[in-house]
Biopython code that builds the backbone (N, CA, C, O; Angstrom):
import numpy as np
from Bio.PDB.StructureBuilder import StructureBuilder

atoms = [
    (1, "MET", "N", (4.926, -11.407, -9.234)),
    (1, "MET", "CA", (4.772, -10.654, -8.127)),
    (1, "MET", "C", (5.246, -10.097, -7.912)),
    (1, "MET", "O", (6.304, -10.392, -8.467)),
    (2, "GLY", "N", (5.453, -8.842, -7.139)),
    (2, "GLY", "CA", (5.941, -7.165, -7.049)),
    (2, "GLY", "C", (4.795, -6.489, -6.857)),
    (2, "GLY", "O", (4.131, -6.761, -5.856)),
    (3, "VAL", "N", (4.375, -5.556, -7.705)),
    (3, "VAL", "CA", (3.624, -4.680, -8.177)),
    (3, "VAL", "C", (3.004, -4.305, -9.163)),
    (3, "VAL", "O", (3.440, -3.986, -10.269)),
    (4, "ALA", "N", (1.753, -4.341, -8.707)),
    (4, "ALA", "CA", (1.531, -3.932, -10.505)),
    (4, "ALA", "C", (0.198, -2.705, -9.941)),
    (4, "ALA", "O", (-0.362, -2.583, -8.852)),
    (5, "LEU", "N", (0.067, -2.001, -11.145)),
    (5, "LEU", "CA", (-1.360, -1.009, -10.976)),
    (5, "LEU", "C", (-2.399, -1.017, -12.036)),
    (5, "LEU", "O", (-1.985, -0.940, -13.192)),
    (6, "GLU", "N", (-3.452, -1.082, -11.872)),
    (6, "GLU", "CA", (-4.366, -0.908, -12.429)),
    (6, "GLU", "C", (-5.786, -0.124, -12.218)),
    (6, "GLU", "O", (-6.747, -0.560, -11.585)),
    (7, "GLN", "N", (-5.683, 1.351, -13.012)),
    (7, "GLN", "CA", (-6.348, 2.207, -13.321)),
    (7, "GLN", "C", (-7.261, 2.427, -13.892)),
    (7, "GLN", "O", (-7.164, 2.743, -15.078)),
    (8, "GLY", "N", (-8.502, 2.343, -13.257)),
    (8, "GLY", "CA", (-9.714, 2.453, -13.968)),
    (8, "GLY", "C", (-10.157, 4.092, -14.045)),
    (8, "GLY", "O", (-9.277, 4.806, -13.565)),
    (9, "GLU", "N", (-11.054, 4.656, -14.428)),
    (9, "GLU", "CA", (-11.485, 6.072, -14.770)),
    (9, "GLU", "C", (-12.152, 6.711, -13.152)),
    (9, "GLU", "O", (-12.246, 7.919, -12.931)),
    (10, "GLU", "N", (-12.442, 5.948, -12.442)),
    (10, "GLU", "CA", (-13.044, 6.760, -11.109)),
    (10, "GLU", "C", (-11.633, 6.388, -9.824)),
    (10, "GLU", "O", (-11.373, 7.051, -8.820)),
    (11, "SER", "N", (-10.835, 4.939, -10.395)),
    (11, "SER", "CA", (-10.562, 4.867, -9.129)),
    (11, "SER", "C", (-8.926, 3.447, -9.812)),
    (11, "SER", "O", (-8.754, 2.611, -10.699)),
    (12, "SER", "N", (-8.206, 4.019, -8.693)),
    (12, "SER", "CA", (-6.801, 2.830, -9.308)),
    (12, "SER", "C", (-6.690, 1.747, -7.854)),
    (12, "SER", "O", (-7.176, 2.000, -6.752)),
    (13, "THR", "N", (-5.945, 0.564, -8.219)),
    (13, "THR", "CA", (-5.696, -0.924, -7.249)),
    (13, "THR", "C", (-4.273, -0.421, -7.740)),
    (13, "THR", "O", (-4.115, 0.058, -8.863)),
    (14, "ILE", "N", (-3.129, -0.582, -6.707)),
    (14, "ILE", "CA", (-1.995, -0.714, -7.270)),
    (14, "ILE", "C", (-2.098, -2.165, -6.347)),
    (14, "ILE", "O", (-2.749, -2.017, -5.313)),
    (15, "ARG", "N", (-1.637, -3.317, -6.539)),
    (15, "ARG", "CA", (-1.374, -4.420, -6.037)),
    (15, "ARG", "C", (-0.517, -5.104, -5.989)),
    (15, "ARG", "O", (-0.036, -5.733, -6.932)),
    (16, "LEU", "N", (-0.024, -5.102, -4.401)),
    (16, "LEU", "CA", (1.132, -6.101, -3.720)),
    (16, "LEU", "C", (1.635, -7.462, -3.936)),
    (16, "LEU", "O", (0.616, -8.152, -3.980)),
    (17, "GLU", "N", (2.524, -8.122, -4.074)),
    (17, "GLU", "CA", (2.382, -9.608, -3.971)),
    (17, "GLU", "C", (3.521, -9.861, -3.986)),
    (17, "GLU", "O", (4.114, -9.322, -4.920)),
    (18, "GLY", "N", (4.362, -10.712, -3.080)),
    (18, "GLY", "CA", (5.204, -11.561, -2.588)),
    (18, "GLY", "C", (5.788, -10.086, -1.468)),
    (18, "GLY", "O", (5.173, -9.235, -0.824)),
    (19, "ALA", "N", (7.247, -10.381, -1.688)),
    (19, "ALA", "CA", (8.320, -9.602, -0.469)),
    (19, "ALA", "C", (8.457, -8.143, -1.649)),
    (19, "ALA", "O", (8.717, -8.107, -2.852)),
    (20, "ILE", "N", (8.249, -7.413, -0.971)),
    (20, "ILE", "CA", (7.806, -5.045, -1.259)),
    (20, "ILE", "C", (9.359, -5.298, -0.724)),
    (20, "ILE", "O", (9.376, -6.143, 0.170)),
    (21, "ASP", "N", (10.288, -4.918, -0.963)),
    (21, "ASP", "CA", (11.381, -4.809, -0.319)),
    (21, "ASP", "C", (11.984, -3.432, -0.765)),
    (21, "ASP", "O", (11.149, -2.754, -1.363)),
    (22, "ILE", "N", (13.132, -2.877, -0.641)),
    (22, "ILE", "CA", (13.457, -1.729, -1.830)),
    (22, "ILE", "C", (14.281, -2.111, -3.299)),
    (22, "ILE", "O", (14.790, -1.179, -3.921)),
    (23, "GLY", "N", (14.366, -3.206, -3.708)),
    (23, "GLY", "CA", (13.416, -3.921, -4.674)),
    (23, "GLY", "C", (13.669, -3.568, -5.645)),
    (23, "GLY", "O", (14.364, -3.482, -6.657)),
    (24, "LEU", "N", (12.521, -3.278, -4.783)),
    (24, "LEU", "CA", (10.639, -2.930, -5.582)),
    (24, "LEU", "C", (10.182, -1.245, -4.989)),
    (24, "LEU", "O", (8.983, -0.968, -4.985)),
    (25, "ALA", "N", (11.212, -0.182, -4.504)),
    (25, "ALA", "CA", (10.507, 0.609, -3.735)),
    (25, "ALA", "C", (10.650, 1.376, -5.001)),
    (25, "ALA", "O", (9.581, 1.524, -5.594)),
    (26, "GLY", "N", (11.529, 1.817, -5.477)),
    (26, "GLY", "CA", (11.295, 2.197, -7.372)),
    (26, "GLY", "C", (10.070, 2.310, -8.297)),
    (26, "GLY", "O", (9.496, 3.344, -8.638)),
    (27, "GLU", "N", (9.680, 0.562, -8.760)),
    (27, "GLU", "CA", (8.736, 0.558, -8.777)),
    (27, "GLU", "C", (7.179, 1.156, -8.006)),
    (27, "GLU", "O", (6.269, 1.619, -8.694)),
    (28, "LEU", "N", (7.107, 1.046, -6.570)),
    (28, "LEU", "CA", (5.900, 1.108, -5.975)),
    (28, "LEU", "C", (5.826, 2.417, -5.980)),
    (28, "LEU", "O", (4.642, 2.711, -5.819)),
    (29, "LYS", "N", (6.866, 3.922, -6.142)),
    (29, "LYS", "CA", (7.006, 4.960, -6.000)),
    (29, "LYS", "C", (6.273, 5.616, -7.296)),
    (29, "LYS", "O", (5.417, 6.483, -7.474)),
    (30, "ALA", "N", (6.702, 5.142, -7.742)),
    (30, "ALA", "CA", (5.677, 5.400, -9.553)),
    (30, "ALA", "C", (4.400, 4.823, -9.516)),
    (30, "ALA", "O", (3.454, 5.527, -9.870)),
    (31, "ALA", "N", (4.198, 3.664, -9.149)),
    (31, "ALA", "CA", (2.900, 3.209, -9.449)),
    (31, "ALA", "C", (2.433, 3.959, -8.481)),
    (31, "ALA", "O", (1.328, 3.450, -8.293)),
    (32, "LEU", "N", (2.545, 4.932, -7.653)),
    (32, "LEU", "CA", (2.197, 5.285, -6.216)),
    (32, "LEU", "C", (1.773, 7.419, -6.722)),
    (32, "LEU", "O", (0.795, 8.165, -6.740)),
    (33, "LEU", "N", (2.958, 7.472, -6.962)),
    (33, "LEU", "CA", (2.652, 8.648, -7.841)),
    (33, "LEU", "C", (1.870, 8.661, -8.917)),
    (33, "LEU", "O", (1.057, 9.583, -8.976)),
    (34, "LYS", "N", (1.902, 7.682, -10.010)),
    (34, "LYS", "CA", (0.918, 7.897, -10.778)),
    (34, "LYS", "C", (-0.689, 7.798, -10.538)),
    (34, "LYS", "O", (-1.640, 8.180, -11.219)),
    (35, "ALA", "N", (-0.610, 7.214, -9.452)),
    (35, "ALA", "CA", (-1.674, 6.723, -8.830)),
    (35, "ALA", "C", (-3.060, 8.570, -8.274)),
    (35, "ALA", "O", (-4.158, 9.012, -8.610)),
    (36, "LEU", "N", (-1.747, 8.977, -7.161)),
    (36, "LEU", "CA", (-2.152, 10.296, -6.512)),
    (36, "LEU", "C", (-2.441, 11.147, -7.576)),
    (36, "LEU", "O", (-3.447, 11.825, -7.364)),
    (37, "THR", "N", (-1.602, 11.447, -9.241)),
    (37, "THR", "CA", (-2.015, 11.468, -9.325)),
    (37, "THR", "C", (-2.580, 11.557, -10.649)),
    (37, "THR", "O", (-2.248, 12.344, -11.536)),
    (38, "SER", "N", (-3.854, 10.277, -10.703)),
    (38, "SER", "CA", (-4.615, 10.670, -11.466)),
    (38, "SER", "C", (-6.228, 10.619, -10.943)),
    (38, "SER", "O", (-7.265, 10.164, -11.426)),
    (39, "GLY", "N", (-5.884, 11.310, -9.733)),
    (39, "GLY", "CA", (-7.567, 11.745, -8.876)),
    (39, "GLY", "C", (-8.146, 9.949, -8.782)),
    (39, "GLY", "O", (-7.702, 8.835, -9.062)),
    (40, "GLY", "N", (-9.250, 10.488, -8.271)),
    (40, "GLY", "CA", (-9.889, 9.509, -8.195)),
    (40, "GLY", "C", (-9.385, 8.504, -6.705)),
    (40, "GLY", "O", (-8.455, 8.935, -6.023)),
    (41, "GLU", "N", (-10.041, 7.259, -6.334)),
    (41, "GLU", "CA", (-9.447, 6.790, -4.919)),
    (41, "GLU", "C", (-8.645, 5.689, -5.290)),
    (41, "GLU", "O", (-9.020, 5.028, -6.259)),
    (42, "LEU", "N", (-7.263, 5.262, -4.498)),
    (42, "LEU", "CA", (-6.931, 4.822, -4.823)),
    (42, "LEU", "C", (-6.912, 3.359, -3.533)),
    (42, "LEU", "O", (-7.893, 3.618, -2.836)),
    (43, "ARG", "N", (-6.351, 2.218, -3.044)),
    (43, "ARG", "CA", (-6.799, 1.323, -3.313)),
    (43, "ARG", "C", (-5.745, 0.566, -3.665)),
    (43, "ARG", "O", (-5.364, 0.379, -4.820)),
    (44, "ILE", "N", (-4.977, -0.139, -2.086)),
    (44, "ILE", "CA", (-3.709, -1.393, -2.004)),
    (44, "ILE", "C", (-4.321, -2.231, -1.487)),
    (44, "ILE", "O", (-4.953, -2.256, -0.431)),
    (45, "SER", "N", (-3.960, -3.637, -2.970)),
    (45, "SER", "CA", (-4.881, -4.899, -2.147)),
    (45, "SER", "C", (-3.279, -5.093, -1.874)),
    (45, "SER", "O", (-2.332, -5.065, -2.660)),
    (46, "ILE", "N", (-3.350, -5.337, -0.197)),
    (46, "ILE", "CA", (-1.810, -6.230, -0.001)),
    (46, "ILE", "C", (-2.327, -7.352, 0.295)),
    (46, "ILE", "O", (-1.375, -8.039, 0.663)),
    (47, "GLY", "N", (-3.505, -8.115, 0.374)),
    (47, "GLY", "CA", (-3.423, -9.636, 1.057)),
    (47, "GLY", "C", (-2.651, -10.633, 0.618)),
    (47, "GLY", "O", (-2.419, -11.685, 1.214)),
    (48, "GLY", "N", (-2.036, -10.115, -0.996)),
    (48, "GLY", "CA", (-0.770, -10.674, -1.885)),
    (48, "GLY", "C", (0.442, -10.806, -1.521)),
    (48, "GLY", "O", (1.093, -11.851, -1.507)),
    (49, "ALA", "N", (1.051, -8.910, -0.975)),
    (49, "ALA", "CA", (2.459, -9.293, 0.328)),
    (49, "ALA", "C", (2.931, -10.184, 1.594)),
    (49, "ALA", "O", (2.375, -10.282, 2.687)),
    (50, "THR", "N", (4.029, -10.760, 1.168)),
    (50, "THR", "CA", (3.941, -11.877, 2.339)),
    (50, "THR", "C", (4.549, -10.965, 3.453)),
    (50, "THR", "O", (4.212, -11.045, 4.635)),
    (51, "ASP", "N", (5.689, -9.890, 2.850)),
    (51, "ASP", "CA", (6.285, -9.133, 4.311)),
    (51, "ASP", "C", (6.363, -7.745, 3.122)),
    (51, "ASP", "O", (6.402, -7.767, 1.892)),
    (52, "LEU", "N", (6.365, -6.594, 4.095)),
    (52, "LEU", "CA", (7.208, -5.244, 3.562)),
    (52, "LEU", "C", (8.734, -4.554, 4.675)),
    (52, "LEU", "O", (8.743, -4.590, 5.906)),
    (53, "ASP", "N", (9.692, -4.073, 3.921)),
    (53, "ASP", "CA", (10.040, -3.900, 4.758)),
    (53, "ASP", "C", (9.737, -2.971, 4.672)),
    (53, "ASP", "O", (8.601, -2.781, 4.237)),
    (54, "VAL", "N", (10.896, -1.416, 5.175)),
    (54, "VAL", "CA", (10.999, -0.343, 6.293)),
    (54, "VAL", "C", (10.954, 0.697, 4.471)),
    (54, "VAL", "O", (11.161, 1.907, 4.564)),
    (55, "ALA", "N", (10.823, 0.404, 3.755)),
    (55, "ALA", "CA", (10.944, 1.106, 2.756)),
    (55, "ALA", "C", (9.567, 1.762, 2.058)),
    (55, "ALA", "O", (9.062, 2.823, 1.693)),
    (56, "ALA", "N", (9.266, -0.212, 2.188)),
    (56, "ALA", "CA", (7.632, -0.327, 1.119)),
    (56, "ALA", "C", (7.133, 0.735, 2.031)),
    (56, "ALA", "O", (6.997, 1.857, 1.544)),
    (57, "MET", "N", (6.796, 0.519, 3.472)),
    (57, "MET", "CA", (6.452, 1.299, 4.115)),
    (57, "MET", "C", (6.289, 2.792, 4.383)),
    (57, "MET", "O", (5.358, 3.561, 4.621)),
    (58, "GLN", "N", (7.532, 2.854, 4.245)),
    (58, "GLN", "CA", (7.309, 4.244, 4.086)),
    (58, "GLN", "C", (6.807, 5.380, 2.858)),
    (58, "GLN", "O", (6.527, 6.575, 2.956)),
    (59, "LEU", "N", (6.826, 4.490, 1.722)),
    (59, "LEU", "CA", (6.004, 4.979, 1.272)),
    (59, "LEU", "C", (5.226, 4.548, 0.425)),
    (59, "LEU", "O", (5.336, 4.482, -0.799)),
    (60, "LEU", "N", (3.906, 4.060, 1.546)),
    (60, "LEU", "CA", (2.791, 3.564, 1.884)),
    (60, "LEU", "C", (2.470, 4.938, 2.714)),
    (60, "LEU", "O", (1.611, 5.727, 2.320)),
    (61, "TRP", "N", (3.078, 5.106, 3.649)),
    (61, "TRP", "CA", (2.777, 6.625, 4.480)),
    (61, "TRP", "C", (2.792, 7.631, 3.912)),
    (61, "TRP", "O", (1.820, 8.385, 3.976)),
    (62, "ALA", "N", (3.896, 7.937, 3.192)),
    (62, "ALA", "CA", (3.307, 9.041, 2.267)),
    (62, "ALA", "C", (2.703, 9.368, 1.760)),
    (62, "ALA", "O", (2.362, 10.550, 1.764)),
    (63, "ALA", "N", (2.001, 8.011, 0.663)),
    (63, "ALA", "CA", (1.548, 7.925, -0.009)),
    (63, "ALA", "C", (-0.395, 8.189, 0.236)),
    (63, "ALA", "O", (-1.219, 8.783, -0.460)),
    (64, "ARG", "N", (-0.512, 7.465, 1.480)),
    (64, "ARG", "CA", (-1.571, 8.100, 2.908)),
    (64, "ARG", "C", (-1.525, 9.307, 3.026)),
    (64, "ARG", "O", (-2.603, 9.900, 3.039)),
    (65, "ARG", "N", (-0.220, 10.113, 3.155)),
    (65, "ARG", "CA", (-0.658, 11.596, 3.510)),
    (65, "ARG", "C", (-0.832, 12.312, 2.548)),
    (65, "ARG", "O", (-1.378, 13.400, 2.730)),
    (66, "MET", "N", (-0.453, 11.949, 1.343)),
    (66, "MET", "CA", (-0.736, 13.077, 0.191)),
    (66, "MET", "C", (-1.735, 12.535, 0.008)),
    (66, "MET", "O", (-2.565, 13.393, -0.293)),
    (67, "ALA", "N", (-2.217, 11.455, 0.014)),
    (67, "ALA", "CA", (-3.907, 10.815, -0.865)),
    (67, "ALA", "C", (-5.083, 11.913, 0.402)),
    (67, "ALA", "O", (-6.082, 12.589, 0.155)),
    (68, "ASP", "N", (-4.247, 11.601, 1.903)),
    (68, "ASP", "CA", (-5.218, 12.505, 2.226)),
    (68, "ASP", "C", (-4.973, 14.489, 2.264)),
    (68, "ASP", "O", (-5.777, 15.385, 2.006)),
    (69, "ALA", "N", (-4.039, 14.523, 2.546)),
    (69, "ALA", "CA", (-3.650, 15.460, 2.047)),
    (69, "ALA", "C", (-5.096, 16.419, 1.102)),
    (69, "ALA", "O", (-5.845, 17.220, 1.661)),
    (70, "SER", "N", (-5.140, 16.149, 0.040)),
    (70, "SER", "CA", (-5.756, 16.328, -1.445)),
    (70, "SER", "C", (-6.860, 15.401, -1.249)),
    (70, "SER", "O", (-7.432, 14.857, -2.194)),
    (71, "GLU", "N", (-7.091, 15.261, -0.319)),
    (71, "GLU", "CA", (-8.938, 14.914, 0.077)),
    (71, "GLU", "C", (-9.343, 13.809, -1.020)),
    (71, "GLU", "O", (-10.418, 13.332, -1.386)),
    (72, "MET", "N", (-7.719, 13.578, -1.452)),
    (72, "MET", "CA", (-8.335, 11.460, -2.522)),
    (72, "MET", "C", (-8.980, 10.157, -1.549)),
    (72, "MET", "O", (-8.040, 9.602, -0.980)),
    (73, "ARG", "N", (-9.835, 9.748, -1.326)),
    (73, "ARG", "CA", (-10.236, 8.646, -1.283)),
    (73, "ARG", "C", (-8.545, 7.213, -1.145)),
    (73, "ARG", "O", (-7.786, 6.870, -2.052)),
    (74, "PHE", "N", (-8.556, 6.849, 0.055)),
    (74, "PHE", "CA", (-6.914, 5.721, 0.072)),
    (74, "PHE", "C", (-7.562, 4.999, 1.243)),
    (74, "PHE", "O", (-8.056, 5.422, 2.288)),
    (75, "GLY", "N", (-7.412, 3.823, 0.763)),
    (75, "GLY", "CA", (-7.666, 2.569, 1.461)),
    (75, "GLY", "C", (-6.754, 0.770, 0.670)),
    (75, "GLY", "O", (-6.443, 0.379, -0.455)),
    (76, "PHE", "N", (-6.674, 0.229, 2.051)),
    (76, "PHE", "CA", (-6.068, -1.017, 2.128)),
    (76, "PHE", "C", (-7.273, -1.963, 1.643)),
    (76, "PHE", "O", (-8.438, -1.641, 1.877)),
    (77, "GLU", "N", (-6.966, -3.066, 1.001)),
    (77, "GLU", "CA", (-8.146, -4.406, 0.443)),
    (77, "GLU", "C", (-7.477, -5.966, 0.551)),
    (77, "GLU", "O", (-6.523, -6.316, -0.144)),
    (78, "GLY", "N", (-8.080, -6.749, 1.446)),
    (78, "GLY", "CA", (-7.780, -8.025, 0.955)),
    (78, "GLY", "C", (-6.782, -7.899, 2.552)),
    (78, "GLY", "O", (-6.124, -6.992, 3.061)),
    (79, "GLN", "N", (-7.149, -9.515, 2.999)),
    (79, "GLN", "CA", (-6.290, -10.051, 4.733)),
    (79, "GLN", "C", (-4.683, -9.995, 4.160)),
    (79, "GLN", "O", (-3.975, -10.507, 3.293)),
    (80, "VAL", "N", (-4.602, -8.737, 5.567)),
    (80, "VAL", "CA", (-3.198, -8.411, 5.938)),
    (80, "VAL", "C", (-2.136, -10.441, 6.495)),
    (80, "VAL", "O", (-2.277, -11.123, 7.511)),
    (81, "GLN", "N", (-1.440, -10.619, 5.537)),
    (81, "GLN", "CA", (-0.799, -11.895, 6.274)),
    (81, "GLN", "C", (0.140, -11.309, 7.637)),
    (81, "GLN", "O", (0.693, -10.219, 7.787)),
    (82, "GLU", "N", (0.059, -12.654, 8.653)),
    (82, "GLU", "CA", (0.882, -12.013, 9.982)),
    (82, "GLU", "C", (2.328, -11.512, 9.232)),
    (82, "GLU", "O", (2.192, -10.369, 9.668)),
    (83, "ARG", "N", (2.947, -11.470, 8.858)),
    (83, "ARG", "CA", (4.035, -11.342, 8.925)),
    (83, "ARG", "C", (4.181, -9.804, 8.595)),
    (83, "ARG", "O", (5.047, -9.168, 9.196)),
    (84, "VAL", "N", (3.155, -9.009, 7.415)),
    (84, "VAL", "CA", (3.174, -8.251, 7.118)),
    (84, "VAL", "C", (2.325, -6.979, 8.772)),
    (84, "VAL", "O", (2.500, -5.795, 9.058)),
    (85, "THR", "N", (1.623, -7.894, 9.287)),
    (85, "THR", "CA", (1.296, -7.223, 10.398)),
    (85, "THR", "C", (2.474, -6.819, 11.701)),
    (85, "THR", "O", (2.680, -5.895, 12.488)),
    (86, "ALA", "N", (3.069, -8.177, 11.337)),
    (86, "ALA", "CA", (3.761, -7.728, 12.794)),
    (86, "ALA", "C", (5.598, -6.862, 12.046)),
    (86, "ALA", "O", (6.728, -6.906, 12.533)),
    (87, "ALA", "N", (5.173, -6.309, 10.980)),
    (87, "ALA", "CA", (6.445, -5.435, 10.667)),
    (87, "ALA", "C", (6.084, -4.228, 10.882)),
    (87, "ALA", "O", (6.633, -3.436, 11.648)),
    (88, "LEU", "N", (4.935, -4.000, 10.063)),
    (88, "LEU", "CA", (4.138, -2.488, 10.418)),
    (88, "LEU", "C", (4.092, -2.572, 12.175)),
    (88, "LEU", "O", (4.909, -1.847, 12.743)),
    (89, "ASP", "N", (3.251, -3.352, 12.978)),
    (89, "ASP", "CA", (3.543, -3.002, 14.083)),
    (89, "ASP", "C", (4.768, -2.440, 14.834)),
    (89, "ASP", "O", (4.828, -1.436, 15.544)),
    (90, "GLY", "N", (6.079, -3.648, 14.390)),
    (90, "GLY", "CA", (7.216, -3.207, 15.295)),
    (90, "GLY", "C", (8.036, -2.026, 14.851)),
    (90, "GLY", "O", (8.981, -1.576, 15.501)),
    (91, "SER", "N", (7.369, -1.291, 13.049)),
    (91, "SER", "CA", (8.327, -0.183, 12.738)),
    (91, "SER", "C", (6.864, 1.190, 13.681)),
    (91, "SER", "O", (7.061, 2.361, 13.353)),
    (92, "GLY", "N", (6.090, 1.048, 14.309)),
    (92, "GLY", "CA", (4.914, 2.310, 14.563)),
    (92, "GLY", "C", (4.031, 2.682, 13.645)),
    (92, "GLY", "O", (3.401, 3.739, 13.607)),
    (93, "LEU", "N", (3.990, 1.482, 12.655)),
    (93, "LEU", "CA", (2.726, 1.936, 11.537)),
    (93, "LEU", "C", (1.896, 0.753, 11.396)),
    (93, "LEU", "O", (1.680, 0.126, 10.359)),
    (94, "GLU", "N", (1.357, 0.473, 12.831)),
    (94, "GLU", "CA", (0.404, -0.529, 12.603)),
    (94, "GLU", "C", (-0.965, 0.543, 12.261)),
    (94, "GLU", "O", (-1.661, -0.037, 11.427)),
    (95, "PHE", "N", (-1.437, 1.593, 12.543)),
    (95, "PHE", "CA", (-2.468, 2.538, 11.822)),
    (95, "PHE", "C", (-2.542, 2.153, 9.965)),
    (95, "PHE", "O", (-3.628, 2.471, 9.482)),
    (96, "LEU", "N", (-1.751, 1.666, 9.172)),
    (96, "LEU", "CA", (-1.551, 1.875, 8.586)),
    (96, "LEU", "C", (-2.641, 1.177, 7.526)),
    (96, "LEU", "O", (-3.362, 1.642, 6.643)),
    (97, "VAL", "N", (-2.460, 0.144, 7.927)),
    (97, "VAL", "CA", (-3.379, -0.551, 7.280)),
    (97, "VAL", "C", (-4.574, -1.428, 8.568)),
    (97, "VAL", "O", (-4.006, -2.155, 9.383)),
    (98, "PRO", "N", (-5.592, -1.346, 8.633)),
    (98, "PRO", "CA", (-6.574, -1.914, 9.315)),
    (98, "PRO", "C", (-6.287, -3.319, 9.866)),
    (98, "PRO", "O", (-5.633, -4.043, 9.116)),
    (99, "LYS", "N", (-6.738, -3.922, 11.275)),
    (99, "LYS", "CA", (-6.345, -5.541, 11.132)),
    (99, "LYS", "C", (-7.117, -6.410, 10.663)),
    (99, "LYS", "O", (-7.961, -5.986, 9.874)),
    (100, "ASN", "N", (-7.111, -7.657, 10.919)),
    (100, "ASN", "CA", (-7.756, -8.507, 10.715)),
    (100, "ASN", "C", (-8.376, -9.324, 11.475)),
    (100, "ASN", "O", (-7.724, -9.980, 12.288)),
    (101, "LYS", "N", (-9.804, -9.470, 11.378)),
    (101, "LYS", "CA", (-10.865, -9.514, 12.453)),
    (101, "LYS", "C", (-10.087, -10.578, 12.930)),
    (101, "LYS", "O", (-9.690, -10.450, 14.088)),
    (102, "SER", "N", (-9.621, -12.078, 12.043)),
    (102, "SER", "CA", (-8.687, -12.349, 13.294)),
    (102, "SER", "C", (-7.737, -12.413, 13.652)),
    (102, "SER", "O", (-7.340, -13.455, 14.174)),
    (103, "ASN", "N", (-6.826, -11.135, 13.505)),
    (103, "ASN", "CA", (-6.033, -10.795, 14.642)),
    (103, "ASN", "C", (-6.773, -10.155, 16.485)),
    (103, "ASN", "O", (-5.997, -9.886, 17.402)),
]
sb = StructureBuilder()
sb.init_structure("model")
sb.init_model(0)
sb.init_chain("A")
sb.init_seg("    ")
for serial, (resi, resn, name, xyz) in enumerate(atoms, 1):
    if name == "N":
        sb.init_residue(resn, " ", resi, " ")
    sb.init_atom(name, np.array(xyz, "f"), 0.0, 1.0, " ", f" {name:<3s}", serial, name[0])
structure = sb.get_structure()
């Protein structure tokens, strides 16, 4: 569980598993910065995340802003769990991750 960075030649994927909270903030920040500085596309695989706390949401928001500023492709993949959707909605950051078709 946690944060895993997979890097390829043209893209990076960060896989989130389990509860992503303040305890993993340093690990998530390091993975995001490494992926953002490598160029290419950045994908966040969020389907395995069961919860996101405010620290994780802030890091994802900041990473998206950095990617947008550098015209880097950035997106999410995987079915977003209901608890994660609720946390994003409650924080006003629902725009970060597209809604599941079933939501």
